[in-house]
C-alpha positions as CSV (number, residue, x, y, z in Angstrom):
1,M,-28.0,118.8,40.8
2,A,-26.4,118.8,37.3
3,E,-28.3,120.9,34.9
4,R,-29.7,119.3,31.8
5,Q,-27.6,119.6,28.6
6,Y,-29.5,121.2,25.8
7,D,-28.5,119.5,22.6
8,L,-29.9,121.5,19.8
9,G,-28.9,121.8,16.1
10,E,-28.4,125.3,14.7
11,A,-31.7,125.3,12.8
12,E,-33.6,124.1,15.9
13,L,-32.0,126.8,17.9
14,E,-33.1,129.4,15.4
15,V,-36.7,128.2,15.6
16,L,-36.5,128.2,19.4
17,K,-35.1,131.8,19.3
18,A,-38.1,132.9,17.3
19,L,-40.4,131.6,20.1
20,W,-38.3,133.3,22.8
21,D,-38.3,136.6,20.9
22,H,-42.0,136.6,19.9
23,G,-43.7,134.4,22.4
24,P,-46.3,131.7,21.5
25,S,-46.6,131.3,17.8
26,T,-48.1,129.3,15.1
27,V,-45.9,127.5,12.4
28,R,-46.8,130.4,10.0
29,D,-45.7,133.0,12.6
30,V,-42.4,131.3,13.1
31,L,-41.9,130.9,9.3
32,N,-42.6,134.7,8.8
33,Q,-40.2,135.6,11.6
34,L,-37.4,133.5,10.0
35,H,-38.2,135.0,6.6
36,E,-37.9,138.5,8.1
37,Q,-34.4,137.5,9.3
38,G,-33.4,136.4,5.8
39,R,-33.8,132.7,6.3
40,K,-36.0,130.9,3.8
41,P,-37.1,127.6,5.2
42,A,-40.3,125.9,3.8
43,Y,-43.4,125.7,6.0
44,T,-43.0,121.9,6.3
45,T,-39.4,122.4,7.5
46,V,-40.5,124.7,10.3
47,L,-43.3,122.3,11.2
48,T,-40.8,119.4,11.4
49,F,-38.4,121.4,13.6
50,L,-41.3,122.4,15.9
51,S,-42.4,118.8,16.1
52,R,-38.9,117.6,16.9
53,L,-38.5,120.4,19.5
54,E,-41.7,119.3,21.1
55,Q,-40.6,115.6,21.2
56,K,-37.4,116.7,22.9
57,G,-39.3,118.7,25.4
58,F,-38.1,122.2,24.3
59,V,-41.5,123.4,23.2
60,V,-45.1,122.6,24.1
61,S,-48.1,123.1,21.8
62,D,-51.7,124.1,22.3
63,K,-53.8,122.0,20.0
64,S,-57.1,123.4,21.0
65,N,-57.5,125.6,18.0
66,F,-57.3,125.0,14.3
67,A,-53.7,126.3,14.1
68,Y,-51.4,124.8,16.7
69,V,-49.7,127.4,18.9
70,Y,-46.2,126.5,20.1
71,R,-44.4,128.1,23.0
72,S,-41.0,127.5,24.5
73,A,-40.8,125.1,27.4
74,V,-37.2,126.1,28.4
75,S,-35.9,129.6,28.9
76,R,-33.2,131.2,26.8
77,D,-31.2,131.6,30.0
78,R,-31.2,127.9,30.8
79,V,-30.1,126.9,27.3
80,T,-27.5,129.7,27.3
81,R,-26.0,128.5,30.6
82,S,-25.9,124.9,29.3
83,R,-24.3,125.8,26.0
84,L,-21.7,128.0,27.7
85,R,-20.8,125.3,30.2
86,E,-20.3,123.0,27.2
87,L,-18.1,125.6,25.4
88,V,-16.0,126.2,28.5
89,H,-15.6,122.4,29.0
90,H,-14.6,121.8,25.4
91,F,-12.4,124.8,24.6
92,F,-11.1,126.0,28.0
93,D,-10.8,122.8,30.0
94,G,-13.6,123.9,32.4
95,A,-11.9,127.2,33.2
96,S,-14.6,129.8,32.8
97,G,-12.2,132.7,33.6
98,R,-10.3,131.9,30.5
99,L,-13.4,132.3,28.4
100,A,-14.2,135.7,30.1
101,L,-10.6,136.9,29.4
102,Q,-10.8,135.8,25.8
103,L,-14.1,137.7,25.4
104,V,-12.6,140.8,27.0
105,R,-9.6,140.6,24.8
106,T,-11.4,140.1,21.5
107,A,-15.0,141.4,21.7
108,K,-16.3,144.9,21.3
109,F,-18.5,146.1,24.2
110,T,-21.0,149.0,24.4
111,P,-20.4,151.5,27.2
112,E,-23.3,149.9,29.1
113,E,-21.8,146.5,28.8
114,V,-18.4,147.8,30.1
115,A,-20.2,149.4,33.1
116,E,-22.0,146.1,33.8
117,L,-18.7,144.2,33.6
118,Q,-17.1,146.6,35.9
119,R,-20.0,146.3,38.4
120,L,-19.7,142.5,38.3
121,I,-15.9,142.7,38.8
122,D,-16.4,145.0,41.8
123,Q,-18.9,142.5,43.2
124,L,-16.3,139.8,42.9
125,E,-13.7,141.9,44.6
126,T,-15.9,142.5,47.6
127,K,-16.6,138.8,48.0
128,K,-13.0,137.7,48.1
129,P,-11.3,137.5,51.5
130,R,-8.4,139.9,51.9
131,I,-5.0,138.2,52.0
132,D,-4.4,139.4,55.6
133,E,-7.7,137.7,56.6
134,V,-6.9,134.3,55.2
135,G,-6.2,131.7,57.8
136,K,-7.5,133.8,60.7
137,T,-10.2,132.3,63.0
138,G,-12.8,134.1,65.1
């Protein structure tokens, strides 16, 4: 089953990130979070983005109280996977290994990230059949 493509503008993504980072929030909460990050949207702008995100199915709202409370309806992981697939398709002709190599060549990694990368590479190595086993049957 093909995973849904998450088409979000940058400002919408920033609002969604605020919900991922801080959980269910009112418009005022999201506005304050964005202000803390140095962004200065107006209250009505944040409200518009939350309304659009709700119409698109990215957030849901609880309208049982005076102030609506919005929460994410999609996980950060799902949106990230979708956006990465799109990036790999557009810039690397679908070859995800090329993206990984580009990141390793150009990005700075913490020691913890290097250890995790090494662990993942080791897992890949143990999953590959050895050359002398290819073509053998039972």
